[in-house]
C-alpha positions in Angstrom: -4.8 -16.2 -0.8 -2.1 -15.5 -3.4 -4.8 -14.1 -5.7 -6.2 -11.8 -3.0 -2.7 -10.6 -2.2 -2.1 -9.8 -5.9 -5.4 -8.0 -6.1 -4.5 -6.0 -3.0 -1.2 -4.9 -4.5 -3.0 -3.4 -7.5 -2.9 0.4 -7.2 -5.9 2.6 -7.6 -4.5 4.1 -10.8 -4.0 0.5 -12.2 -7.6 -0.4 -11.2 -8.9 2.7 -13.1 -6.8 2.0 -16.2 -7.8 -1.7 -16.1 -11.5 -0.9 -15.7 -11.4 1.8 -18.4 -9.6 -0.6 -20.8 -12.2 -3.4 -20.2 -15.0 -0.9 -20.7 -13.5 0.4 -24.0 -13.2 -3.2 -25.2 -16.8 -3.9 -24.3 -18.0 -0.8 -26.1 -15.9 -1.6 -29.2 -17.2 -5.2 -29.2 -20.8 -4.0 -28.7 -20.5 -1.4 -31.4 -19.1 -3.9 -33.9 -21.9 -6.3 -33.1 -24.5 -3.6 -33.4 -23.2 -2.4 -36.8 -23.2 -5.9 -38.2 -26.8 -6.5 -36.9 -27.9 -3.1 -38.1 -26.5 -3.7 -41.6 -28.3 -7.1 -41.8 -31.6 -5.6 -40.6 -31.3 -2.7 -43.1 -30.7 -5.1 -45.9 -33.7 -7.1 -44.7 -35.9 -4.1 -44.6 -34.8 -2.9 -48.0 -35.5 -6.3 -49.6 -38.9 -6.6 -48.0 -39.8 -3.0 -48.9 -38.6 -3.4 -52.5 -40.6 -6.7 -52.7 -43.7 -4.9 -51.3 -43.4 -2.1 -53.9 -43.0 -4.6 -56.7 -46.0 -6.6 -55.5 -48.1 -3.3 -55.5 -46.9 -2.5 -59.0 -47.7 -6.0 -60.1 -51.2 -5.7 -58.7 -51.7 -2.5 -60.7 -50.5 -4.3 -63.9 -52.8 -7.2 -63.1 -55.8 -4.9 -62.7 -55.0 -3.2 -65.9 -54.8 -6.5 -67.7 -58.1 -7.6 -66.2 -59.8 -4.4 -67.4 -58.3 -4.5 -70.9 -58.7 -8.1 -71.8 -62.5 -7.9 -72.6 -62.3 -4.5 -74.2 -59.9 -5.0 -77.1 -57.3 -7.4 -78.2 -54.5 -4.7 -78.0 -53.5 -2.4 -75.2 -51.1 0.6 -74.8 -48.0 0.2 -72.5 -44.9 2.2 -71.9 -44.1 5.9 -72.4 -44.1 5.7 -76.1 -47.7 4.1 -76.1 -46.6 1.1 -78.0 -49.5 -1.2 -79.0 -49.2 -4.8 -77.9 -51.7 -7.7 -77.8 -53.3 -9.0 -74.6 -51.5 -12.3 -75.1 -48.1 -10.5 -75.2 -49.0 -8.6 -72.1 -49.9 -11.9 -70.4 -46.4 -13.0 -71.1 -45.0 -9.9 -69.6 -47.0 -10.5 -66.4 -45.7 -14.0 -66.3 -42.1 -12.7 -66.5 -42.8 -10.2 -63.7 -44.5 -12.8 -61.6 -41.6 -15.2 -61.8 -39.2 -12.4 -60.9 -41.4 -11.6 -57.9 -41.3 -15.2 -56.7 -37.5 -15.0 -56.7 -37.5 -11.6 -54.9 -39.9 -12.9 -52.3 -37.8 -16.0 -51.6 -34.7 -13.7 -51.3 -36.6 -11.4 -48.9 -37.9 -14.2 -46.8 -41.5 -13.8 -47.9 -43.8 -16.6 -48.7 -46.7 -16.0 -51.1 -50.2 -16.8 -49.9 -51.5 -20.1 -51.2 -53.9 -18.7 -53.9 -51.0 -16.7 -55.4 -48.9 -19.8 -55.9 -50.1 -20.1 -59.5 -49.3 -22.9 -61.9 -46.7 -21.3 -64.2 -47.1 -24.1 -66.7 -50.8 -23.2 -67.2 -50.4 -19.4 -67.0 -53.1 -18.7 -69.5 -55.6 -20.6 -67.3 -54.5 -18.6 -64.2 -55.3 -15.3 -65.9 -58.7 -16.5 -67.1 -62.1 -16.4 -65.4 -62.5 -17.2 -61.7 -58.8 -18.3 -61.5 -57.8 -14.7 -62.0 -60.1 -13.5 -59.2 -58.5 -16.1 -56.9 -55.0 -15.1 -58.0 -55.8 -11.4 -57.3 -57.1 -12.4 -53.9 -53.9 -14.3 -53.1 -51.9 -11.3 -54.4 -53.8 -8.9 -52.1 -53.1 -11.2 -49.1 -49.5 -11.5 -50.1 -49.2 -7.7 -50.3 -50.7 -7.3 -46.8 -48.3 -9.9 -45.5 -45.3 -8.2 -47.2 -46.5 -4.9 -45.7 -46.7 -6.4 -42.2 -43.3 -8.0 -42.4 -41.7 -4.9 -43.8 -43.1 -2.9 -40.9 -42.0 -5.5 -38.4 -38.4 -5.5 -39.9 -38.4 -1.7 -39.6 -39.7 -1.9 -36.0 -36.9 -4.4 -35.2 -34.4 -1.9 -36.6 -35.8 0.8 -34.3 -35.7 -1.6 -31.3 -32.1 -2.6 -32.0 -31.1 1.0 -32.1 -32.8 1.6 -28.8 -31.1 -1.5 -27.3 -27.7 -0.1 -28.5 -28.4 3.3 -27.0 -29.4 1.6 -23.7 -26.2 -0.6 -23.9 -24.0 2.5 -24.3 -25.8 4.3 -21.5 -25.5 1.3 -19.3 -21.7 1.0 -20.0 -21.2 4.7 -19.3 -23.2 4.5 -16.1 -21.4 1.4 -15.0 -18.1 3.0 -15.8 -19.1 6.2 -13.9 -20.2 4.2 -10.8 -17.0 2.1 -11.0 -14.8 5.1 -11.3 -16.6 6.9 -8.5 -16.2 3.8 -6.3 -12.5 3.5 -7.2 -12.0 7.2 -6.4 -13.8 6.8 -3.1 -11.8 3.7 -2.3 -8.6 5.4 -3.3 -9.5 8.3 -1.0 -10.3 5.9 1.8 -7.3 3.7 1.3 -4.7 6.3 0.1 -5.5 9.9 0.7 -7.1 9.5 4.1 -4.2 7.4 5.5 -1.8 9.8 3.8 -3.4 12.7 5.7 -3.0 10.7 8.9 0.6 10.1 8.2 1.1 13.8 7.4 -0.6 14.7 10.7 1.7 12.5 12.7 4.8 13.7 10.9 3.8 17.3 11.8 4.0 16.3 15.4 7.5 14.9 15.0 10.2 16.8 16.9 13.6 15.8 15.5 15.3 17.2 18.6 13.6 14.7 20.9 14.7 11.1 20.2 11.5 9.7 21.9 9.4 11.7 19.4 10.8 9.7 16.5 10.0 6.4 18.2 6.5 7.6 19.3 5.8 8.9 15.8 6.6 5.6 14.1 4.6 3.8 16.7 1.5 6.0 16.3 1.7 5.7 12.5 1.8 1.9 12.7 -1.0 1.9 15.2 -3.3 4.1 13.2 -2.8 2.3 9.9 -3.2 -1.2 11.3 -6.2 -0.6 13.5 -8.2 1.1 10.7 -9.5 -0.5 7.5 -7.2 -2.0 4.9 -5.2 0.5 3.0 -3.5 0.6 -0.4 -0.2 -1.0 -1.3 1.3 2.5 -1.9 0.4 3.6 1.6 1.8 0.3 3.0 5.1 1.0 1.2 5.2 4.6 2.4 4.3 3.5 6.0 7.0 0.8 6.0 9.5 3.2 4.6 8.7 5.9 7.2 8.8 3.3 10.0 12.1 1.9 8.7 13.4 5.4 8.4 12.4 6.2 12.0 13.9 2.9 13.2 17.2 3.8 11.5 17.2 7.3 13.0 16.4 5.8 16.4 19.2 3.3 16.1 21.6 5.9 15.0 20.5 8.2 17.8 21.2 5.4 20.2 24.7 5.0 18.8 25.2 8.8 19.0 24.0 8.8 22.5 26.4 6.1 23.4 29.2 8.0 21.8 28.1 11.1 23.7 27.9 9.5 27.1 30.8 7.0 26.8 34.5 7.5 27.4 36.4 6.8 24.2 39.3 4.8 25.8 37.5 2.7 28.4 33.9 2.6 27.1 32.8 3.5 30.6 30.3 6.4 31.1 31.9 9.8 31.0 31.8 12.4 33.8 28.8 14.3 32.3 26.6 11.2 32.2 27.8 10.2 35.7 26.9 13.6 37.1 23.4 13.5 35.5 22.7 10.2 37.1 24.2 11.2 40.4 21.7 14.2 40.6 18.7 12.0 39.6 19.6 9.1 42.0 20.3 11.3 45.0 17.1 13.2 44.6 15.1 10.0 44.1 16.7 8.5 47.2 15.9 11.7 49.2 12.2 11.5 48.2 11.8 7.8 48.8 14.1 7.4 51.8 16.5 5.1 50.0 20.3 5.0 50.0 22.8 5.7 47.3 26.5 4.6 47.5 29.4 5.9 45.6 32.8 4.1 45.1 35.7 6.1 44.0 38.5 4.0 42.5 42.1 4.9 41.8 44.9 2.8 40.2 47.9 2.4 42.5 51.3 3.5 41.2 49.8 3.9 37.7 52.3 6.7 36.8 55.2 4.4 37.4 53.5 1.6 35.4 52.9 4.1 32.6 56.5 5.4 32.7 58.0 1.9 32.7 55.7 0.1 30.1 54.7 3.0 27.9 51.5 4.8 27.2 50.1 2.1 24.9 50.4 -0.5 27.7 49.0 2.1 30.1 45.9 2.5 27.8 45.5 -1.3 27.6 45.7 -1.4 31.4 43.0 1.3 31.7 40.7 -0.6 29.4 41.3 -3.9 31.2 40.5 -2.4 34.6 37.4 -0.7 33.1 36.2 -4.0 31.7 36.6 -5.6 35.2 34.6 -2.7 36.7 31.8 -3.2 34.2 31.8 -7.0 34.9 31.1 -6.3 38.6 28.5 -3.7 38.0 24.8 -4.2 38.0 22.5 -3.0 35.2 21.3 -0.1 37.5 24.9 0.9 38.4 26.7 3.7 36.6 30.4 2.9 36.2 32.3 5.9 34.9 35.7 7.3 34.2 36.1 10.2 36.7 39.3 11.5 35.2 42.8 10.2 34.4 43.3 6.9 36.2 40.4 7.5 38.6 37.0 5.8 38.2 33.7 6.1 40.0 30.8 3.6 40.4 27.4 5.0 41.4 25.4 2.3 43.2 21.6 3.2 43.5 19.5 1.7 46.3 22.7 0.3 47.9 23.8 0.8 51.6 27.4 0.9 52.6 27.6 -2.8 53.6 26.6 -3.9 50.1 28.8 -1.2 48.5 31.7 -2.5 50.6 31.2 -6.0 49.4 31.1 -4.9 45.7 34.2 -2.7 46.2 36.1 -5.5 48.0 35.2 -8.0 45.3 36.4 -5.6 42.6 39.7 -4.9 44.5 40.5 -8.6 44.7 39.7 -9.3 41.0 41.9 -6.4 39.9 44.7 -7.6 42.2 44.6 -11.1 40.7 44.6 -9.9 37.1 47.7 -9.8 34.9 48.6 -6.8 32.8 51.1 -6.2 30.0 54.6 -5.4 31.3 58.2 -5.3 30.1 60.6 -8.1 31.1 62.6 -5.8 33.4 59.4 -5.0 35.3 58.6 -8.2 37.0 55.5 -6.7 38.7 53.0 -7.7 36.0 50.0 -6.7 38.0 48.2 -3.6 39.2 46.1 -2.9 42.2 43.4 -0.3 43.1 42.4 1.7 46.1 38.7 2.3 46.7 36.9 4.8 48.9 33.1 4.3 49.6 30.5 6.8 50.9 26.8 6.4 51.3 23.9 9.0 51.1 22.4 10.1 53.4 24.5 8.5 56.2 27.8 9.9 55.0 26.6 13.0 53.1 23.6 15.2 53.0 23.9 16.1 49.3 25.5 14.9 46.1 28.6 17.3 46.3 29.4 16.1 49.8 28.9 12.5 48.7 31.6 12.9 46.1 33.9 14.7 48.5 33.6 12.2 51.2 34.0 9.2 48.9 37.1 10.9 47.6 38.4 11.4 51.2 37.9 7.7 51.9 39.9 7.0 48.7 42.8 9.1 49.9 42.6 7.3 53.3 42.9 4.0 51.4 45.9 5.3 49.5 47.5 6.6 52.8 47.1 3.3 54.6 49.0 1.2 52.1 46.9 1.1 48.9 45.2 -2.1 47.5 42.5 -1.7 50.1 38.9 -0.5 50.5 37.9 2.2 53.0 34.4 3.4 53.8 33.9 7.0 54.9 31.9 5.7 57.9 34.9 3.8 59.2 37.0 7.0 59.3 35.0 8.3 62.3 35.0 11.8 60.7 31.9 14.0 61.2 29.8 14.4 58.1 30.8 17.4 56.0 28.2 19.7 54.5 30.8 21.6 52.5 30.9 21.4 48.7 
């Protein structure tokens, strides 16, 4: 498995370079081997050919000796037509013969049996029937030398053809391998790269969902298709990591955009967007939506007595308590100043009353920072609750009537919860 992973990590360019290097080494090794073999064959051909020519020359001298020995006791040799005796010429033939034997042995030729004369009785070899036998053996030896010379020359041609075939085979193999690597590179690199490019063209940086969907599509396309190169894997991982980082940062920016800085509750803009959506959804499906408006009792006096820092801490503490009593679907928000709102989707006024009463009691029991001269180290809240569509026909009226219930809670002694329905006031359609 480790070997396969290592092979998979090899890039297309590395594969081409590696294949090319191996091919060059093979060609160099084959060329060196061919040159050595060719040199040996050429030397072998030259030796056999030289030996063949020497044998032919020796045959001519032997015929000349045979014709001259019965005619006269002297014969003419050489360019200067020097007169020598037949006996002296026989000695020259013996010298040439012994030299021929050495040359034949060096060239790898073996003389035919009748030619293997007795050098100790050379005069007898050149006399009578022995000379005829010797000449016959010489003729056979010449034919043998001729055949072997031709065979060695043919071997040289064959080895040249083999070398040419070897070079063509290597070049063809290299071409096929390079073509396969290029095709593989196209399939594993260029094609996936085109897919990535196509997906990136669809990316809309202004839509956060587009970044997430782009990374998801890139990952899907490149994992469902065939294996791709390590470079594409790195690019894909980088793009998906980059998209994940952007998505994470967008989430943080969204949180900063929709959160109140002091309390970490949702801001009024986000609250209003959800109010519009939840009221319209409840209108279509016949559901109910409740709204709790919350105001801190005597917060101005607390702020004046304990200072703005303590007041900010108190706001944050009450905001944390509101969040702790809110469901995931609820939208707790800072409505403005020391006033809060909690949007309760799919909630009737009875459940909303329970949530509001529980929150009022938790806040009343909580302790808040205070100076020693202010022994009242606690704060309370007044809460007004209204429900759509029982208490209001639209979202503006829902806010208005929840606010009216809050003012009623303030007017009746504070630290209490009042629902709009309990006020026995006709539903207002005014904004």
